[in-house]
OpenMM code with the backbone's topology and positions (N, CA, C; nanometers):
from openmm import Vec3, app, unit

residues = "MET VAL ARG ARG THR HIS HIS CYS ARG ARG CYS GLY ALA ALA ILE GLU PRO GLY ASP VAL TYR ALA VAL VAL ASP VAL LEU ASP ALA GLU GLY ARG ILE ARG GLU LEU LEU CYS ARG SER CYS GLY THR GLU LEU ARG ALA PHE VAL ASP GLY ASP GLY ASP ALA PRO ASP THR GLY ALA PRO ALA ARG GLU ASP PRO ARG ARG GLU GLU".split()
positions = [
    Vec3(-3.3167, -16.8783, 6.1735),
    Vec3(-3.2915, -16.7365, 6.1613),
    Vec3(-3.3624, -16.6648, 6.2766),
    Vec3(-3.2911, -16.5727, 6.3392),
    Vec3(-3.3537, -16.4943, 6.4458),
    Vec3(-3.4393, -16.3845, 6.3829),
    Vec3(-3.5490, -16.3530, 6.4474),
    Vec3(-3.6404, -16.2511, 6.3948),
    Vec3(-3.6256, -16.1178, 6.4658),
    Vec3(-3.5531, -16.1193, 6.5766),
    Vec3(-3.5260, -15.9946, 6.6491),
    Vec3(-3.3853, -16.0046, 6.7065),
    Vec3(-3.3339, -15.8961, 6.7567),
    Vec3(-3.1992, -15.8950, 6.8125),
    Vec3(-3.1918, -15.9841, 6.9366),
    Vec3(-3.0902, -16.0686, 6.9397),
    Vec3(-3.0570, -16.1504, 7.0563),
    Vec3(-2.9129, -16.1172, 7.0924),
    Vec3(-2.8688, -16.1640, 7.2067),
    Vec3(-2.7301, -16.1411, 7.2474),
    Vec3(-2.6622, -16.2741, 7.2742),
    Vec3(-2.5353, -16.2802, 7.2359),
    Vec3(-2.4548, -16.3994, 7.2584),
    Vec3(-2.4513, -16.4294, 7.4075),
    Vec3(-2.4779, -16.5518, 7.4418),
    Vec3(-2.4811, -16.5927, 7.5825),
    Vec3(-2.3436, -16.5818, 7.6474),
    Vec3(-2.2390, -16.5931, 7.5680),
    Vec3(-2.1033, -16.5935, 7.6231),
    Vec3(-2.0419, -16.4547, 7.6307),
    Vec3(-2.0485, -16.3762, 7.5204),
    Vec3(-1.9783, -16.2477, 7.5191),
    Vec3(-2.0714, -16.1270, 7.5151),
    Vec3(-2.1996, -16.1504, 7.4907),
    Vec3(-2.2960, -16.0412, 7.4891),
    Vec3(-2.3084, -15.9667, 7.3572),
    Vec3(-2.2353, -16.0080, 7.2544),
    Vec3(-2.2439, -15.9412, 7.1241),
    Vec3(-2.3857, -15.9546, 7.0682),
    Vec3(-2.4315, -15.8501, 7.0011),
    Vec3(-2.5651, -15.8510, 6.9413),
    Vec3(-2.5680, -15.9457, 6.8216),
    Vec3(-2.6716, -16.0266, 6.8134),
    Vec3(-2.6980, -16.1130, 6.6989),
    Vec3(-2.8233, -16.0574, 6.6334),
    Vec3(-2.8069, -16.0019, 6.5138),
    Vec3(-2.9158, -15.9360, 6.4429),
    Vec3(-2.9787, -16.0303, 6.3406),
    Vec3(-3.1039, -16.0060, 6.3023),
    Vec3(-3.1631, -16.0855, 6.1942),
    Vec3(-3.0733, -16.0824, 6.0707),
    Vec3(-3.0499, -16.1977, 6.0121),
    Vec3(-2.9620, -16.2084, 5.8956),
    Vec3(-2.8185, -16.2425, 5.9296),
    Vec3(-2.7775, -16.2275, 6.0568),
    Vec3(-2.6412, -16.2627, 6.0982),
    Vec3(-2.6240, -16.4146, 6.1019),
    Vec3(-2.5003, -16.4584, 6.0837),
    Vec3(-2.4653, -16.5979, 6.1043),
    Vec3(-2.4352, -16.6144, 6.2517),
    Vec3(-2.4880, -16.7198, 6.3139),
    Vec3(-2.4683, -16.7407, 6.4567),
    Vec3(-2.4619, -16.8898, 6.4861),
    Vec3(-2.4274, -16.9256, 6.6078),
    Vec3(-2.4201, -17.0647, 6.6510),
    Vec3(-2.5334, -17.0923, 6.7490),
    Vec3(-2.5810, -17.2156, 6.7482),
    Vec3(-2.6845, -17.2582, 6.8420),
    Vec3(-2.6291, -17.3761, 6.9205),
    Vec3(-2.6378, -17.3686, 7.0521),
    Vec3(-2.6000, -17.4796, 7.1380),
    Vec3(-2.7298, -17.5413, 7.1870),
    Vec3(-2.7520, -17.6670, 7.1560),
    Vec3(-2.8733, -17.7377, 7.1960),
    Vec3(-2.8313, -17.8765, 7.2422),
    Vec3(-2.8111, -17.8905, 7.3732),
    Vec3(-2.7640, -18.0174, 7.4290),
    Vec3(-2.8450, -18.0547, 7.5523),
    Vec3(-2.8351, -18.1782, 7.5901),
    Vec3(-2.8970, -18.2262, 7.7123),
    Vec3(-2.7851, -18.2663, 7.8077),
    Vec3(-2.7795, -18.2012, 7.9232),
    Vec3(-2.6774, -18.2364, 8.0217),
    Vec3(-2.7457, -18.2946, 8.1445),
    Vec3(-2.6701, -18.3184, 8.2493),
    Vec3(-2.7246, -18.3799, 8.3709),
    Vec3(-2.8321, -18.2947, 8.4375),
    Vec3(-2.8271, -18.1637, 8.4162),
    Vec3(-2.9234, -18.0719, 8.4771),
    Vec3(-3.0463, -18.0485, 8.3904),
    Vec3(-3.0427, -18.0904, 8.2664),
    Vec3(-3.1539, -18.0673, 8.1754),
    Vec3(-3.1058, -18.0129, 8.0419),
    Vec3(-3.1981, -17.9626, 7.9643),
    Vec3(-3.1669, -17.9141, 7.8302),
    Vec3(-3.1049, -17.7744, 7.8348),
    Vec3(-3.0014, -17.7535, 7.7522),
    Vec3(-2.9366, -17.6233, 7.7375),
    Vec3(-2.9608, -17.5780, 7.5942),
    Vec3(-3.0250, -17.4640, 7.5790),
    Vec3(-3.0469, -17.4050, 7.4467),
    Vec3(-3.0017, -17.2607, 7.4538),
    Vec3(-2.8952, -17.2299, 7.3826),
    Vec3(-2.8372, -17.0952, 7.3862),
    Vec3(-2.7937, -17.0538, 7.2474),
    Vec3(-2.7932, -16.9235, 7.2239),
    Vec3(-2.7384, -16.8662, 7.1009),
    Vec3(-2.6009, -16.8089, 7.1308),
    Vec3(-2.5074, -16.8331, 7.0407),
    Vec3(-2.3733, -16.7773, 7.0500),
    Vec3(-2.3432, -16.7026, 6.9211),
    Vec3(-2.2616, -16.5972, 6.9304),
    Vec3(-2.2167, -16.5300, 6.8086),
    Vec3(-2.1244, -16.6259, 6.7329),
    Vec3(-2.0967, -16.5928, 6.6097),
    Vec3(-2.0147, -16.6806, 6.5267),
    Vec3(-1.8770, -16.7047, 6.5879),
    Vec3(-1.8153, -16.6010, 6.6425),
    Vec3(-1.6823, -16.6125, 6.7013),
    Vec3(-1.6823, -16.7076, 6.8216),
    Vec3(-1.7777, -16.6909, 6.9112),
    Vec3(-1.7852, -16.7780, 7.0293),
    Vec3(-1.8191, -16.9211, 6.9886),
    Vec3(-1.9020, -16.9379, 6.8851),
    Vec3(-1.9325, -17.0709, 6.8343),
    Vec3(-1.8095, -17.1399, 6.7803),
    Vec3(-1.7248, -17.0638, 6.7098),
    Vec3(-1.6002, -17.1177, 6.6558),
    Vec3(-1.5067, -17.1601, 6.7691),
    Vec3(-1.4963, -17.0771, 6.8735),
    Vec3(-1.4110, -17.1103, 6.9877),
    Vec3(-1.4633, -17.2338, 7.0613),
    Vec3(-1.5941, -17.2446, 7.0763),
    Vec3(-1.6520, -17.3617, 7.1424),
    Vec3(-1.6247, -17.4878, 7.0615),
    Vec3(-1.6403, -17.4792, 6.9297),
    Vec3(-1.6133, -17.5955, 6.8452),
    Vec3(-1.4670, -17.6397, 6.8590),
    Vec3(-1.3736, -17.5451, 6.8589),
    Vec3(-1.2318, -17.5788, 6.8741),
    Vec3(-1.2067, -17.6458, 7.0087),
    Vec3(-1.2709, -17.5956, 7.1141),
    Vec3(-1.2545, -17.6549, 7.2462),
    Vec3(-1.3078, -17.7979, 7.2487),
    Vec3(-1.4272, -17.8177, 7.1956),
    Vec3(-1.4879, -17.9510, 7.1951),
    Vec3(-1.4049, -18.0476, 7.1106),
    Vec3(-1.3481, -17.9975, 7.0004),
    Vec3(-1.2641, -18.0809, 6.9143),
    Vec3(-1.1248, -18.1038, 6.9726),
    Vec3(-1.0916, -18.0350, 7.0821),
    Vec3(-0.9606, -18.0501, 7.1439),
    Vec3(-0.8518, -17.9705, 7.0743),
    Vec3(-0.8924, -17.8719, 6.9937),
    Vec3(-0.7947, -17.7944, 6.9169),
    Vec3(-0.7606, -17.6607, 6.9794),
    Vec3(-0.8109, -17.6325, 7.0976),
    Vec3(-0.7840, -17.5017, 7.1558),
    Vec3(-0.7915, -17.5056, 7.3065),
    Vec3(-0.7705, -17.3897, 7.3668),
    Vec3(-0.7795, -17.3775, 7.5117),
    Vec3(-0.9249, -17.3786, 7.5555),
    Vec3(-0.9465, -17.4176, 7.6783),
    Vec3(-1.0815, -17.4154, 7.7340),
    Vec3(-1.1309, -17.2721, 7.7397),
    Vec3(-1.2543, -17.2453, 7.6962),
    Vec3(-1.3071, -17.1089, 7.6998),
    Vec3(-1.3041, -17.0510, 7.8409),
    Vec3(-1.2641, -16.9270, 7.8516),
    Vec3(-1.2662, -16.8485, 7.9751),
    Vec3(-1.1643, -16.8898, 8.0804),
    Vec3(-1.0950, -17.0030, 8.0669),
    Vec3(-1.0060, -17.0463, 8.1734),
    Vec3(-0.8590, -17.0382, 8.1360),
    Vec3(-0.8293, -17.0470, 8.0075),
    Vec3(-0.6910, -17.0489, 7.9636),
    Vec3(-0.6244, -17.1830, 7.9872),
    Vec3(-0.7011, -17.2809, 8.0382),
    Vec3(-0.6453, -17.4133, 8.0647),
    Vec3(-0.6207, -17.4862, 7.9334),
    Vec3(-0.5102, -17.5584, 7.9225),
    Vec3(-0.4850, -17.6317, 7.7990),
    Vec3(-0.5860, -17.7442, 7.7801),
    Vec3(-0.6192, -17.7715, 7.6567),
    Vec3(-0.7111, -17.8814, 7.6259),
    Vec3(-0.6432, -18.0134, 7.6567),
    Vec3(-0.7217, -18.1091, 7.7026),
    Vec3(-0.6676, -18.2429, 7.7278),
    Vec3(-0.6570, -18.3179, 7.5966),
    Vec3(-0.5596, -18.4048, 7.5879),
    Vec3(-0.5446, -18.4869, 7.4693),
    Vec3(-0.6568, -18.5892, 7.4649),
    Vec3(-0.7104, -18.6132, 7.3472),
    Vec3(-0.8149, -18.7131, 7.3276),
    Vec3(-0.7469, -18.8480, 7.3077),
    Vec3(-0.7674, -18.9431, 7.3993),
    Vec3(-0.6997, -19.0722, 7.3871),
    Vec3(-0.7449, -19.1497, 7.2638),
    Vec3(-0.8604, -19.1132, 7.2056),
    Vec3(-0.9101, -19.1820, 7.0862),
    Vec3(-0.8444, -19.1299, 6.9599),
    Vec3(-0.7816, -19.0138, 6.9656),
    Vec3(-0.7224, -18.9513, 6.8472),
    Vec3(-0.5901, -19.0177, 6.8132),
    Vec3(-0.5788, -19.0610, 6.6891),
    Vec3(-0.4535, -19.1200, 6.6431),
    Vec3(-0.3720, -19.0139, 6.5729),
    Vec3(-0.2433, -19.0130, 6.5964),
    Vec3(-0.1568, -18.9115, 6.5344),
    Vec3(-0.0864, -18.9677, 6.4155),
] * unit.nanometer
topology = app.Topology()
chain = topology.addChain("A")
for resn in residues:
    res = topology.addResidue(resn, chain)
    for name in ("N", "CA", "C"):
        topology.addAtom(name, app.Element.getBySymbol(name[0]), res)
């Protein structure tokens, strides 16, 4: 839970104490990424990672996951 107002790293929406929000905590080639996202941006990121939506900010179609069976 956040104790003070934060802003979504992607869209800038205010995240207030008590709000539902997303946390991105990953390790990439450059180091650790820890960011807060609003619920909407978190939902869009999850869809992108799951291959169910367009890439955020680019409008590019998601690639098919070769591991996914239809």
